[in-house]
N, CA, C and O atoms as a GROMACS GRO file, in nm:
protein
  408
    1MET      N    1  -6.951 -17.163   8.681
    1MET     CA    2  -7.051 -17.156   8.810
    1MET      C    3  -7.138 -17.267   8.674
    1MET      O    4  -7.255 -17.296   8.696
    2ASP      N    5  -7.100 -17.298   8.601
    2ASP     CA    6  -7.216 -17.423   8.504
    2ASP      C    7  -7.221 -17.512   8.558
    2ASP      O    8  -7.326 -17.573   8.579
    3GLY      N    9  -7.089 -17.553   8.602
    3GLY     CA   10  -7.086 -17.667   8.667
    3GLY      C   11  -7.157 -17.720   8.774
    3GLY      O   12  -7.190 -17.836   8.798
    4PHE      N   13  -7.179 -17.589   8.848
    4PHE     CA   14  -7.305 -17.572   8.924
    4PHE      C   15  -7.416 -17.652   8.895
    4PHE      O   16  -7.448 -17.762   8.939
    5TYR      N   17  -7.482 -17.560   8.796
    5TYR     CA   18  -7.628 -17.584   8.760
    5TYR      C   19  -7.644 -17.740   8.684
    5TYR      O   20  -7.750 -17.798   8.664
    6GLU      N   21  -7.515 -17.785   8.650
    6GLU     CA   22  -7.528 -17.904   8.599
    6GLU      C   23  -7.528 -17.985   8.689
    6GLU      O   24  -7.631 -18.052   8.678
    7ALA      N   25  -7.460 -18.022   8.786
    7ALA     CA   26  -7.510 -18.084   8.876
    7ALA      C   27  -7.593 -18.044   8.995
    7ALA      O   28  -7.568 -18.110   9.096
    8PHE      N   29  -7.691 -17.949   9.006
    8PHE     CA   30  -7.757 -17.939   9.035
    8PHE      C   31  -7.909 -18.020   8.951
    8PHE      O   32  -7.998 -18.098   8.986
    9GLY      N   33  -7.880 -17.964   8.855
    9GLY     CA   34  -8.015 -18.072   8.733
    9GLY      C   35  -7.971 -18.187   8.764
    9GLY      O   36  -8.053 -18.262   8.818
   10GLU      N   37  -7.854 -18.232   8.745
   10GLU     CA   38  -7.840 -18.399   8.758
   10GLU      C   39  -7.913 -18.466   8.881
   10GLU      O   40  -7.973 -18.573   8.872
   11ARG      N   41  -7.903 -18.395   8.989
   11ARG     CA   42  -7.972 -18.390   9.109
   11ARG      C   43  -8.106 -18.404   9.083
   11ARG      O   44  -8.167 -18.507   9.111
   12LEU      N   45  -8.151 -18.317   9.037
   12LEU     CA   46  -8.301 -18.287   9.063
   12LEU      C   47  -8.334 -18.414   8.964
   12LEU      O   48  -8.413 -18.493   9.015
   13ARG      N   49  -8.291 -18.447   8.839
   13ARG     CA   50  -8.311 -18.557   8.762
   13ARG      C   51  -8.352 -18.719   8.850
   13ARG      O   52  -8.446 -18.797   8.836
   14ARG      N   53  -8.262 -18.720   8.920
   14ARG     CA   54  -8.257 -18.822   9.044
   14ARG      C   55  -8.342 -18.877   9.083
   14ARG      O   56  -8.402 -18.984   9.081
   15ALA      N   57  -8.339 -18.738   9.140
   15ALA     CA   58  -8.470 -18.724   9.250
   15ALA      C   59  -8.585 -18.735   9.199
   15ALA      O   60  -8.673 -18.797   9.259
   16ARG      N   61  -8.605 -18.679   9.084
   16ARG     CA   62  -8.767 -18.697   9.012
   16ARG      C   63  -8.778 -18.827   8.957
   16ARG      O   64  -8.895 -18.853   8.930
   17THR      N   65  -8.685 -18.932   8.925
   17THR     CA   66  -8.715 -19.023   8.846
   17THR      C   67  -8.696 -19.091   8.931
   17THR      O   68  -8.685 -19.206   8.889
   18ALA      N   69  -8.680 -19.078   9.087
   18ALA     CA   70  -8.688 -19.196   9.235
   18ALA      C   71  -8.832 -19.158   9.285
   18ALA      O   72  -8.882 -19.215   9.381
   19GLN      N   73  -8.888 -19.069   9.223
   19GLN     CA   74  -9.024 -19.056   9.285
   19GLN      C   75  -9.093 -19.100   9.171
   19GLN      O   76  -9.214 -19.079   9.183
   20GLY      N   77  -9.057 -19.166   9.041
   20GLY     CA   78  -9.168 -19.185   8.968
   20GLY      C   79  -9.236 -19.089   8.844
   20GLY      O   80  -9.304 -19.128   8.749
   21LEU      N   81  -9.196 -18.963   8.874
   21LEU     CA   82  -9.220 -18.864   8.820
   21LEU      C   83  -9.165 -18.850   8.666
   21LEU      O   84  -9.050 -18.892   8.648
   22ASN      N   85  -9.239 -18.794   8.548
   22ASN     CA   86  -9.157 -18.745   8.470
   22ASN      C   87  -9.156 -18.583   8.477
   22ASN      O   88  -9.201 -18.507   8.563
   23GLN      N   89  -9.086 -18.556   8.348
   23GLN     CA   90  -9.076 -18.415   8.359
   23GLN      C   91  -9.209 -18.324   8.366
   23GLN      O   92  -9.216 -18.227   8.443
   24GLN      N   93  -9.324 -18.365   8.274
   24GLN     CA   94  -9.407 -18.301   8.263
   24GLN      C   95  -9.488 -18.259   8.384
   24GLN      O   96  -9.529 -18.150   8.424
   25GLU      N   97  -9.498 -18.420   8.443
   25GLU     CA   98  -9.564 -18.449   8.622
   25GLU      C   99  -9.476 -18.339   8.719
   25GLU      O  100  -9.519 -18.271   8.812
   26LEU      N  101  -9.364 -18.346   8.673
   26LEU     CA  102  -9.290 -18.275   8.772
   26LEU      C  103  -9.318 -18.072   8.783
   26LEU      O  104  -9.319 -17.995   8.879
   27GLY      N  105  -9.338 -18.049   8.617
   27GLY     CA  106  -9.322 -17.929   8.574
   27GLY      C  107  -9.480 -17.854   8.642
   27GLY      O  108  -9.492 -17.740   8.688
   28SER      N  109  -9.590 -17.965   8.627
   28SER     CA  110  -9.678 -17.931   8.628
   28SER      C  111  -9.716 -17.876   8.760
   28SER      O  112  -9.780 -17.774   8.785
   29ALA      N  113  -9.645 -17.998   8.866
   29ALA     CA  114  -9.634 -17.936   9.024
   29ALA      C  115  -9.590 -17.865   9.076
   29ALA      O  116  -9.610 -17.849   9.196
   30VAL      N  117  -9.498 -17.781   8.994
   30VAL     CA  118  -9.412 -17.668   9.059
   30VAL      C  119  -9.432 -17.545   8.966
   30VAL      O  120  -9.381 -17.434   8.981
   31GLY      N  121  -9.523 -17.590   8.860
   31GLY     CA  122  -9.597 -17.429   8.792
   31GLY      C  123  -9.469 -17.414   8.672
   31GLY      O  124  -9.417 -17.304   8.652
   32LEU      N  125  -9.423 -17.544   8.594
   32LEU     CA  126  -9.299 -17.476   8.505
   32LEU      C  127  -9.374 -17.572   8.398
   32LEU      O  128  -9.476 -17.634   8.424
   33ASN      N  129  -9.311 -17.574   8.280
   33ASN     CA  130  -9.369 -17.688   8.195
   33ASN      C  131  -9.240 -17.777   8.182
   33ASN      O  132  -9.132 -17.754   8.238
   34ARG      N  133  -9.267 -17.873   8.105
   34ARG     CA  134  -9.176 -17.972   8.081
   34ARG      C  135  -9.013 -17.925   8.004
   34ARG      O  136  -8.900 -17.967   8.031
   35THR      N  137  -9.061 -17.813   7.893
   35THR     CA  138  -8.907 -17.775   7.821
   35THR      C  139  -8.820 -17.666   7.962
   35THR      O  140  -8.708 -17.640   7.919
   36SER      N  141  -8.831 -17.633   8.038
   36SER     CA  142  -8.794 -17.571   8.208
   36SER      C  143  -8.756 -17.699   8.216
   36SER      O  144  -8.654 -17.727   8.152
   37ILE      N  145  -8.819 -17.803   8.286
   37ILE     CA  146  -8.722 -17.900   8.320
   37ILE      C  147  -8.637 -17.950   8.292
   37ILE      O  148  -8.536 -17.978   8.357
   38SER      N  149  -8.675 -17.975   8.153
   38SER     CA  150  -8.537 -18.028   8.036
   38SER      C  151  -8.433 -17.960   8.077
   38SER      O  152  -8.320 -17.996   8.111
   39ASN      N  153  -8.499 -17.825   8.066
   39ASN     CA  154  -8.367 -17.748   8.058
   39ASN      C  155  -8.292 -17.715   8.180
   39ASN      O  156  -8.182 -17.668   8.154
   40ILE      N  157  -8.319 -17.726   8.311
   40ILE     CA  158  -8.240 -17.723   8.464
   40ILE      C  159  -8.214 -17.851   8.429
   40ILE      O  160  -8.092 -17.858   8.412
   41GLU      N  161  -8.267 -17.959   8.409
   41GLU     CA  162  -8.225 -18.080   8.465
   41GLU      C  163  -8.063 -18.061   8.329
   41GLU      O  164  -7.957 -18.082   8.388
   42LYS      N  165  -8.052 -18.042   8.240
   42LYS     CA  166  -7.910 -18.028   8.174
   42LYS      C  167  -7.847 -17.898   8.180
   42LYS      O  168  -7.766 -17.855   8.098
   43GLY      N  169  -7.894 -17.833   8.292
   43GLY     CA  170  -7.794 -17.700   8.368
   43GLY      C  171  -7.775 -17.590   8.244
   43GLY      O  172  -7.665 -17.542   8.218
   44ARG      N  173  -7.903 -17.553   8.167
   44ARG     CA  174  -7.899 -17.491   8.075
   44ARG      C  175  -8.009 -17.402   8.143
   44ARG      O  176  -8.021 -17.300   8.075
   45GLN      N  177  -8.096 -17.400   8.254
   45GLN     CA  178  -8.183 -17.311   8.301
   45GLN      C  179  -8.160 -17.287   8.432
   45GLN      O  180  -8.200 -17.386   8.493
   46ARG      N  181  -8.119 -17.213   8.502
   46ARG     CA  182  -8.069 -17.120   8.633
   46ARG      C  183  -8.192 -17.112   8.653
   46ARG      O  184  -8.283 -17.093   8.572
   47VAL      N  185  -8.194 -17.134   8.819
   47VAL     CA  186  -8.327 -17.181   8.935
   47VAL      C  187  -8.345 -17.079   9.025
   47VAL      O  188  -8.257 -17.051   9.105
   48ALA      N  189  -8.445 -17.022   9.021
   48ALA     CA  190  -8.457 -16.907   9.152
   48ALA      C  191  -8.464 -17.033   9.271
   48ALA      O  192  -8.498 -17.151   9.272
   49LEU      N  193  -8.407 -16.922   9.380
   49LEU     CA  194  -8.422 -16.952   9.511
   49LEU      C  195  -8.536 -17.026   9.539
   49LEU      O  196  -8.518 -17.147   9.541
   50HIS      N  197  -8.665 -16.979   9.567
   50HIS     CA  198  -8.775 -17.039   9.596
   50HIS      C  199  -8.809 -17.157   9.567
   50HIS      O  200  -8.859 -17.242   9.641
   51MET      N  201  -8.771 -17.164   9.420
   51MET     CA  202  -8.801 -17.304   9.328
   51MET      C  203  -8.716 -17.434   9.408
   51MET      O  204  -8.769 -17.542   9.434
   52LEU      N  205  -8.588 -17.402   9.436
   52LEU     CA  206  -8.542 -17.520   9.523
   52LEU      C  207  -8.664 -17.588   9.621
   52LEU      O  208  -8.705 -17.703   9.606
   53PHE      N  209  -8.712 -17.498   9.717
   53PHE     CA  210  -8.802 -17.509   9.807
   53PHE      C  211  -8.922 -17.592   9.727
   53PHE      O  212  -8.942 -17.701   9.782
   54GLU      N  213  -8.983 -17.575   9.646
   54GLU     CA  214  -9.121 -17.659   9.548
   54GLU      C  215  -9.049 -17.765   9.514
   54GLU      O  216  -9.097 -17.871   9.554
   55PHE      N  217  -8.933 -17.774   9.442
   55PHE     CA  218  -8.890 -17.895   9.385
   55PHE      C  219  -8.876 -17.974   9.502
   55PHE      O  220  -8.921 -18.084   9.470
   56ALA      N  221  -8.829 -17.980   9.647
   56ALA     CA  222  -8.842 -18.043   9.742
   56ALA      C  223  -8.904 -18.100   9.810
   56ALA      O  224  -8.889 -18.195   9.886
   57ALA      N  225  -9.006 -18.015   9.773
   57ALA     CA  226  -9.138 -18.044   9.847
   57ALA      C  227  -9.203 -18.159   9.758
   57ALA      O  228  -9.246 -18.263   9.807
   58VAL      N  229  -9.205 -18.130   9.623
   58VAL     CA  230  -9.274 -18.215   9.600
   58VAL      C  231  -9.200 -18.354   9.537
   58VAL      O  232  -9.253 -18.445   9.474
   59LEU      N  233  -9.069 -18.338   9.573
   59LEU     CA  234  -9.001 -18.496   9.528
   59LEU      C  235  -8.967 -18.565   9.673
   59LEU      O  236  -8.899 -18.667   9.688
   60ARG      N  237  -9.036 -18.477   9.791
   60ARG     CA  238  -9.019 -18.489   9.923
   60ARG      C  239  -8.850 -18.562   9.986
   60ARG      O  240  -8.815 -18.672  10.027
   61VAL      N  241  -8.800 -18.463   9.968
   61VAL     CA  242  -8.656 -18.456   9.972
   61VAL      C  243  -8.613 -18.330  10.062
   61VAL      O  244  -8.698 -18.246  10.087
   62GLU      N  245  -8.499 -18.318  10.103
   62GLU     CA  246  -8.466 -18.205  10.213
   62GLU      C  247  -8.386 -18.094  10.060
   62GLU      O  248  -8.312 -18.147   9.977
   63PRO      N  249  -8.421 -17.947  10.056
   63PRO     CA  250  -8.352 -17.878   9.990
   63PRO      C  251  -8.222 -17.908   9.965
   63PRO      O  252  -8.179 -17.878   9.853
   64GLU      N  253  -8.140 -17.968  10.053
   64GLU     CA  254  -7.960 -17.972  10.053
   64GLU      C  255  -7.975 -18.079   9.962
   64GLU      O  256  -7.921 -18.068   9.852
   65ALA      N  257  -8.051 -18.198   9.993
   65ALA     CA  258  -8.050 -18.322   9.906
   65ALA      C  259  -7.984 -18.291   9.736
   65ALA      O  260  -7.903 -18.358   9.673
   66LEU      N  261  -8.062 -18.150   9.693
   66LEU     CA  262  -8.088 -18.126   9.557
   66LEU      C  263  -7.967 -18.036   9.492
   66LEU      O  264  -7.951 -17.999   9.376
   67LEU      N  265  -7.860 -18.006   9.652
   67LEU     CA  266  -7.768 -17.910   9.595
   67LEU      C  267  -7.662 -18.012   9.612
   67LEU      O  268  -7.647 -18.114   9.680
   68PRO      N  269  -7.569 -17.914   9.488
   68PRO     CA  270  -7.434 -18.005   9.488
   68PRO      C  271  -7.339 -17.980   9.609
   68PRO      O  272  -7.381 -17.903   9.695
   69ALA      N  273  -7.225 -18.032   9.624
   69ALA     CA  274  -7.116 -17.997   9.771
   69ALA      C  275  -7.058 -17.878   9.683
   69ALA      O  276  -7.013 -17.870   9.569
   70PRO      N  277  -7.079 -17.797   9.778
   70PRO     CA  278  -6.960 -17.702   9.753
   70PRO      C  279  -6.805 -17.689   9.678
   70PRO      O  280  -6.755 -17.606   9.602
   71ASP      N  281  -6.764 -17.802   9.733
   71ASP     CA  282  -6.606 -17.784   9.669
   71ASP      C  283  -6.602 -17.938   9.585
   71ASP      O  284  -6.510 -18.019   9.579
   72GLY      N  285  -6.743 -17.940   9.521
   72GLY     CA  286  -6.749 -18.020   9.390
   72GLY      C  287  -6.705 -18.174   9.433
   72GLY      O  288  -6.642 -18.240   9.350
   73ARG      N  289  -6.738 -18.236   9.567
   73ARG     CA  290  -6.703 -18.370   9.575
   73ARG      C  291  -6.848 -18.440   9.574
   73ARG      O  292  -6.950 -18.383   9.613
   74SER      N  293  -6.845 -18.548   9.532
   74SER     CA  294  -6.961 -18.606   9.474
   74SER      C  295  -6.992 -18.708   9.607
   74SER      O  296  -6.905 -18.757   9.680
   75ASP      N  297  -7.133 -18.725   9.619
   75ASP     CA  298  -7.142 -18.822   9.705
   75ASP      C  299  -7.159 -18.973   9.638
   75ASP      O  300  -7.178 -18.982   9.516
   76VAL      N  301  -7.150 -19.121   9.745
   76VAL     CA  302  -7.148 -19.195   9.709
   76VAL      C  303  -7.224 -19.267   9.615
   76VAL      O  304  -7.168 -19.348   9.541
   77LEU      N  305  -7.390 -19.236   9.608
   77LEU     CA  306  -7.454 -19.267   9.486
   77LEU      C  307  -7.396 -19.190   9.365
   77LEU      O  308  -7.443 -19.240   9.262
   78ASP      N  309  -7.294 -19.064   9.332
   78ASP     CA  310  -7.298 -19.026   9.232
   78ASP      C  311  -7.175 -19.141   9.170
   78ASP      O  312  -7.162 -19.140   9.047
   79GLU      N  313  -7.114 -19.207   9.224
   79GLU     CA  314  -6.982 -19.302   9.167
   79GLU      C  315  -7.104 -19.475   9.129
   79GLU      O  316  -7.076 -19.590   9.093
   80LEU      N  317  -7.204 -19.421   9.155
   80LEU     CA  318  -7.259 -19.595   9.097
   80LEU      C  319  -7.319 -19.602   8.998
   80LEU      O  320  -7.386 -19.499   8.986
   81PRO      N  321  -7.336 -19.681   8.903
   81PRO     CA  322  -7.410 -19.692   8.732
   81PRO      C  323  -7.510 -19.664   8.811
   81PRO      O  324  -7.537 -19.682   8.930
   82GLU      N  325  -7.582 -19.595   8.674
   82GLU     CA  326  -7.698 -19.537   8.702
   82GLU      C  327  -7.860 -19.592   8.739
   82GLU      O  328  -7.955 -19.536   8.793
   83ASP      N  329  -7.838 -19.726   8.683
   83ASP     CA  330  -7.902 -19.835   8.723
   83ASP      C  331  -7.956 -19.863   8.866
   83ASP      O  332  -8.072 -19.863   8.908
   84ALA      N  333  -7.822 -19.892   8.936
   84ALA     CA  334  -7.790 -19.915   9.092
   84ALA      C  335  -7.818 -19.786   9.152
   84ALA      O  336  -7.874 -19.785   9.262
   85ARG      N  337  -7.785 -19.673   9.090
   85ARG     CA  338  -7.806 -19.513   9.140
   85ARG      C  339  -7.946 -19.485   9.208
   85ARG      O  340  -7.977 -19.432   9.314
   86GLY      N  341  -8.023 -19.543   9.102
   86GLY     CA  342  -8.222 -19.524   9.081
   86GLY      C  343  -8.264 -19.590   9.217
   86GLY      O  344  -8.316 -19.534   9.313
   87TRP      N  345  -8.220 -19.755   9.199
   87TRP     CA  346  -8.258 -19.821   9.243
   87TRP      C  347  -8.210 -19.808   9.415
   87TRP      O  348  -8.262 -19.874   9.505
   88ALA      N  349  -8.108 -19.717   9.432
   88ALA     CA  350  -8.048 -19.695   9.569
   88ALA      C  351  -8.141 -19.546   9.609
   88ALA      O  352  -8.176 -19.524   9.725
   89GLN      N  353  -8.169 -19.464   9.509
   89GLN     CA  354  -8.274 -19.349   9.541
   89GLN      C  355  -8.389 -19.411   9.601
   89GLN      O  356  -8.431 -19.385   9.714
   90SER      N  357  -8.448 -19.513   9.504
   90SER     CA  358  -8.592 -19.494   9.572
   90SER      C  359  -8.578 -19.612   9.729
   90SER      O  360  -8.660 -19.587   9.817
   91VAL      N  361  -8.520 -19.680   9.745
   91VAL     CA  362  -8.456 -19.786   9.844
   91VAL      C  363  -8.441 -19.624   9.948
   91VAL      O  364  -8.496 -19.649  10.055
   92LEU      N  365  -8.406 -19.528   9.949
   92LEU     CA  366  -8.385 -19.439  10.022
   92LEU      C  367  -8.493 -19.354  10.036
   92LEU      O  368  -8.526 -19.312  10.147
   93ALA      N  369  -8.545 -19.330   9.945
   93ALA     CA  370  -8.696 -19.238   9.919
   93ALA      C  371  -8.800 -19.353  10.019
   93ALA      O  372  -8.860 -19.297  10.111
   94ASN      N  373  -8.815 -19.452  10.012
   94ASN     CA  374  -8.879 -19.566  10.078
   94ASN      C  375  -8.878 -19.537  10.191
   94ASN      O  376  -8.975 -19.488  10.249
   95ALA      N  377  -8.766 -19.561  10.245
   95ALA     CA  378  -8.753 -19.568  10.383
   95ALA      C  379  -8.780 -19.439  10.437
   95ALA      O  380  -8.853 -19.415  10.533
   96LYS      N  381  -8.702 -19.339  10.350
   96LYS     CA  382  -8.747 -19.196  10.470
   96LYS      C  383  -8.938 -19.179  10.451
   96LYS      O  384  -9.002 -19.129  10.544
   97ARG      N  385  -9.002 -19.222  10.338
   97ARG     CA  386  -9.162 -19.203  10.343
   97ARG      C  387  -9.195 -19.295  10.508
   97ARG      O  388  -9.237 -19.232  10.606
   98GLU      N  389  -9.165 -19.459  10.515
   98GLU     CA  390  -9.185 -19.520  10.623
   98GLU      C  391  -9.149 -19.439  10.734
   98GLU      O  392  -9.239 -19.418  10.816
   99THR      N  393  -8.996 -19.370  10.765
   99THR     CA  394  -9.002 -19.316  10.868
   99THR      C  395  -9.076 -19.173  10.928
   99THR      O  396  -9.094 -19.142  11.046
  100ASP      N  397  -9.111 -19.101  10.811
  100ASP     CA  398  -9.194 -19.006  10.846
  100ASP      C  399  -9.301 -19.017  10.865
  100ASP      O  400  -9.360 -18.922  10.916
  101ARG      N  401  -9.372 -19.140  10.830
  101ARG     CA  402  -9.492 -19.168  10.902
  101ARG      C  403  -9.487 -19.286  10.993
  101ARG      O  404  -9.592 -19.350  11.002
  102GLY      N  405  -9.415 -19.316  11.043
  102GLY     CA  406  -9.421 -19.379  11.204
  102GLY      C  407  -9.384 -19.330  11.315
  102GLY      O  408  -9.398 -19.395  11.419
   0.00000   0.00000   0.00000
């Protein structure tokens, strides 16, 4: 089960950085401290189910986007180098914002 929380933490970190937030900002927005966000992103702290929805709302993603695939598969973005992955995520986040406005 630890792999699940590590994968969740990685997805959370990517979504956070795509939104341009630091750990303190995300923590403040969801009622946690920076240390908790750091521990969650490293897979060291488990997350209550209701927090999935809090994170998703603040990060402007669907809750499912933060969940790892049940069979352990990675998505296409997982295969990219970190700098390219961050760029792709920010492009996707901007595209989603534009379609939500439209």
